[in-house]
C-alpha positions as CSV (number, residue, x, y, z in Angstrom):
1,M,114.7,361.7,103.8
2,A,116.0,366.0,103.1
3,V,118.4,367.5,104.1
4,G,117.3,370.2,106.3
5,Q,113.5,368.4,106.3
6,L,113.0,366.3,110.0
7,H,110.3,364.2,109.9
8,Q,107.0,364.0,107.2
9,D,104.0,364.3,107.7
10,F,102.5,361.3,108.9
11,P,99.4,360.8,111.2
12,N,99.2,358.4,112.6
13,M,102.7,357.6,114.3
14,V,102.4,358.3,118.2
15,Y,105.9,356.6,119.1
16,E,106.8,360.0,121.0
17,E,103.1,359.6,122.4
18,E,104.0,356.9,123.8
19,L,107.2,357.0,124.9
20,R,105.9,360.2,127.0
21,K,103.2,357.9,128.1
22,I,105.5,355.4,129.5
23,W,107.8,357.8,130.7
24,A,105.8,359.1,132.7
25,A,105.6,356.1,135.8
26,T,109.1,357.0,136.0
27,G,108.7,360.8,137.3
28,Q,111.4,361.8,136.2
29,P,111.0,364.5,133.0
30,Y,110.1,364.0,129.1
31,I,113.0,365.4,127.7
32,E,112.0,366.1,123.3
33,L,114.9,366.8,121.3
34,I,112.7,367.2,118.2
35,S,112.5,370.5,118.2
36,A,115.5,371.4,119.4
37,Y,116.9,369.5,115.8
38,Q,115.2,371.5,114.0
39,D,116.4,374.0,114.9
40,A,119.3,372.6,114.3
41,L,118.4,371.9,110.7
42,D,116.3,375.4,109.7
43,D,119.7,376.7,111.0
44,G,121.1,374.5,108.4
45,N,123.2,372.4,110.9
46,N,122.7,368.7,110.8
47,P,122.5,367.4,113.8
48,F,121.7,363.8,112.4
49,L,124.5,360.9,110.7
50,P,124.9,361.3,106.8
51,Y,123.9,357.9,106.1
52,D,121.3,357.8,108.8
53,L,119.3,359.7,112.1
54,H,121.0,358.7,114.4
55,P,122.8,362.3,116.0
56,S,126.4,363.4,115.2
57,E,128.9,364.6,117.5
58,Y,126.7,367.5,117.1
59,G,123.4,365.9,117.7
60,M,124.3,364.6,120.6
61,Q,125.8,368.2,121.7
62,I,122.3,368.7,122.0
63,A,120.9,366.2,122.9
64,A,123.8,367.1,126.5
65,N,122.7,370.6,126.6
66,A,119.1,369.6,126.6
67,L,120.3,367.0,129.5
68,Y,121.8,369.9,131.2
69,D,119.1,372.6,131.0
70,S,116.9,370.2,132.5
71,I,118.4,368.7,135.3
72,R,118.6,372.9,135.8
73,Q,115.8,373.1,135.2
74,H,114.3,369.8,137.8
75,D,117.7,370.3,140.3
76,L,117.7,367.5,139.7
77,L,121.0,367.1,141.2
78,G,120.5,369.8,143.4
79,L,122.9,372.2,141.9
80,N,120.5,375.4,142.3
81,G,121.1,375.8,146.1
82,P,122.3,378.7,148.1
83,N,126.9,377.2,148.0
84,H,126.6,376.5,144.5
85,R,128.3,378.8,142.1
86,P,127.9,378.4,138.4
87,S,130.7,377.9,135.8
88,D,128.9,379.3,132.8
């Protein structure tokens, strides 16, 4: 895989679709990271370790930000209530 290329076109690959189906049973939001990782690559920042496709520290920060955004968007911890004061 070339630097700057997240994945090739594999028309028969359905892992994300299957993950979404499995995860739907939990009732929790599914957090899709492929587009965020692709955006990082498009900006010239590789979110993966140099020797495989596991996330680097930068990639883990992308995932953490996506998780935080999902928690806030779905108010999973009651952080959007009237007594909450955002720190950012």
